[in-house]
Structure formats: structure tokens, C-alpha cells
C-alpha positions in Angstrom: -4.7 7.6 -12.5 -4.2 3.9 -12.5 -6.4 2.0 -15.0 -9.9 1.1 -13.8 -8.9 -2.5 -12.9 -5.7 -3.5 -11.3 -4.5 -7.1 -11.6 -2.1 -8.4 -8.9 -0.3 -11.7 -8.8 1.1 -13.5 -5.8 4.0 -16.0 -5.6 1.7 -18.9 -6.4 0.8 -17.1 -9.6 -2.8 -16.5 -8.5 -4.1 -13.3 -10.1 -6.7 -11.2 -8.3 -8.4 -8.4 -10.2 -9.4 -5.4 -8.2 -12.2 -3.5 -9.9 -12.6 0.3 -9.4 -15.4 1.2 -7.0 -14.8 4.9 -6.2 -12.5 7.8 -6.8 -12.7 10.9 -4.6 -10.2 13.6 -3.5 -7.0 11.8 -4.6 -8.1 8.4 -3.4 -9.3 5.4 -5.3 -10.8 2.2 -3.9 -11.0 -1.1 -5.7 -12.2 -4.5 -4.6 -12.1 -8.1 -5.8 -15.6 -8.8 -7.2 -15.3 -12.6 -6.6 -14.6 -12.3 -2.9 -16.8 -14.2 -0.5 -19.7 -12.1 0.8 -18.7 -10.5 4.1 -15.0 -11.2 3.5 -14.0 -8.3 1.2 -10.5 -7.7 -0.2 -9.8 -4.1 -1.1 -7.0 -2.1 -2.7 -6.8 1.6 -1.8 -4.4 4.2 -3.4 -4.2 7.7 -2.1 -2.1 10.8 -2.5 -1.9 13.8 0.0 0.2 16.8 0.7 1.7 16.9 4.2 3.4 19.5 6.3 6.8 18.2 7.2 7.9 21.2 9.4 9.4 24.6 8.8 12.7 25.8 7.5 15.1 28.1 9.3 13.1 31.2 8.5 9.8 29.8 9.5 8.4 28.9 6.0 6.5 25.6 5.8 8.1 22.6 4.2 5.7 20.3 2.4 6.0 16.7 1.2 3.9 14.3 -0.9 2.6 11.2 0.7 1.4 8.2 -1.4 -0.3 5.2 0.1 -1.0 1.8 -1.3 -3.0 -0.5 0.9 -4.6 -4.0 0.7 -7.1 -5.1 3.2 -8.5 -8.7 3.6 -11.3 -9.6 5.9 -12.0 -13.1 7.1 -14.9 -14.3 9.2 -14.5 -17.4 11.5 -17.2 -20.0 12.2 -18.6 -17.9 15.1 -19.3 -15.0 12.8 -16.4 -12.9 14.1 -14.6 -10.8 11.4 -11.0 -9.6 11.5 -9.2 -7.5 8.9 -5.5 -7.8 8.1 -3.8 -4.9 6.3 -0.6 -4.4 4.4 0.3 -0.9 3.3 3.2 1.0 1.9 3.6 4.7 2.6 5.9 6.6 0.3 6.8 10.1 1.6 8.9 12.5 -0.4 9.8 16.1 0.5 8.9 18.5 -2.3 12.5 19.8 -2.3 16.0 18.3 -1.9 15.2 14.5 -2.1 14.6 13.5 -5.7 12.1 11.1 -7.1 15.0 9.0 -8.3 16.3 8.7 -4.7 12.9 7.6 -3.5 12.5 5.2 -6.4 15.8 3.6 -5.4 14.6 3.2 -1.8 11.4 1.5 -3.2 13.5 -0.9 -5.3 15.7 -1.8 -2.3 12.6 -2.5 -0.1 10.9 -4.6 -2.8 14.2 -6.6 -3.1 14.4 -7.0 0.7 10.8 -8.3 0.9 11.1 -10.7 -2.0 14.6 -12.1 -1.1 14.9 -15.9 -0.5 11.4 -16.9 -1.4 9.9 -14.2 0.8 11.9 -15.5 3.8 12.3 -11.9 5.1 8.5 -11.5 5.1 8.2 -14.6 7.3 10.8 -13.1 9.6 8.8 -9.9 9.9 5.6 -11.8 10.6 7.5 -13.8 13.3 8.5 -10.4 15.0 12.2 -11.0 14.4 14.2 -7.8 14.9 
């Protein structure tokens, strides 16, 4: 399990510490204790086993799914709240595809998202194909 508190830093070098709030059935939830009341910021990490199909002789094929998610909620002047979420799902079959292969995919995705001062993130948020 990850340590009780998880500190994350953004590009502006702002560090937010997410304190552990709960752990149940392969899922942990953390939140920023200094967040404005009614505008929570949470970090969730979960792990599940998923059925990916069946092989040629009808036996089930399983995979492991790992989720990391950050949610931020903001309330406008009229008291209306909206939540924005960013999450990464890592899914790996339990056979054939190695953890090293998946690790390489993660490294490539992190590079893609952080390239050119996060210009690719701006392109994604602008719905560029």
C-alpha cells in the first residue's frame, strides 16, 4: 500500500498533500485537508481483477485493473458545484503481456503528456484530434 500521505507537485512547484481517509477492499481514498469547505480535492487508488474474455477452449482470461484518480470540486457564486476528474486506468492481462511492457507504455504516456511544457495536455483539453 502507498504511504498514509501522498504528496503531489504540479508544474508551478505547488505541493498538495493528500491525507489517507479510508481503505476498503483494494481501494484507498485521500483528500487535501486544507481544501476549501465544499470544494474537496481527492485522490483515489484502486485495484480490481477483471474478466477479459475467454480463451479458445472457453477458460476465463483475467486481468488486473489499477486506477489512480484525482477529483476537484469547485463551487461558483450561485452555489452550483461541478467536479472535474482526471484518472489513469492501467489494465494488464495476467498472462502474455509483461509488467515491463506495461511500464514502458506508462513511461511513454507520461512523456507524451509532459512534452513541451504540457502543450499536449492543452491540445487534449482543446479537443484536438
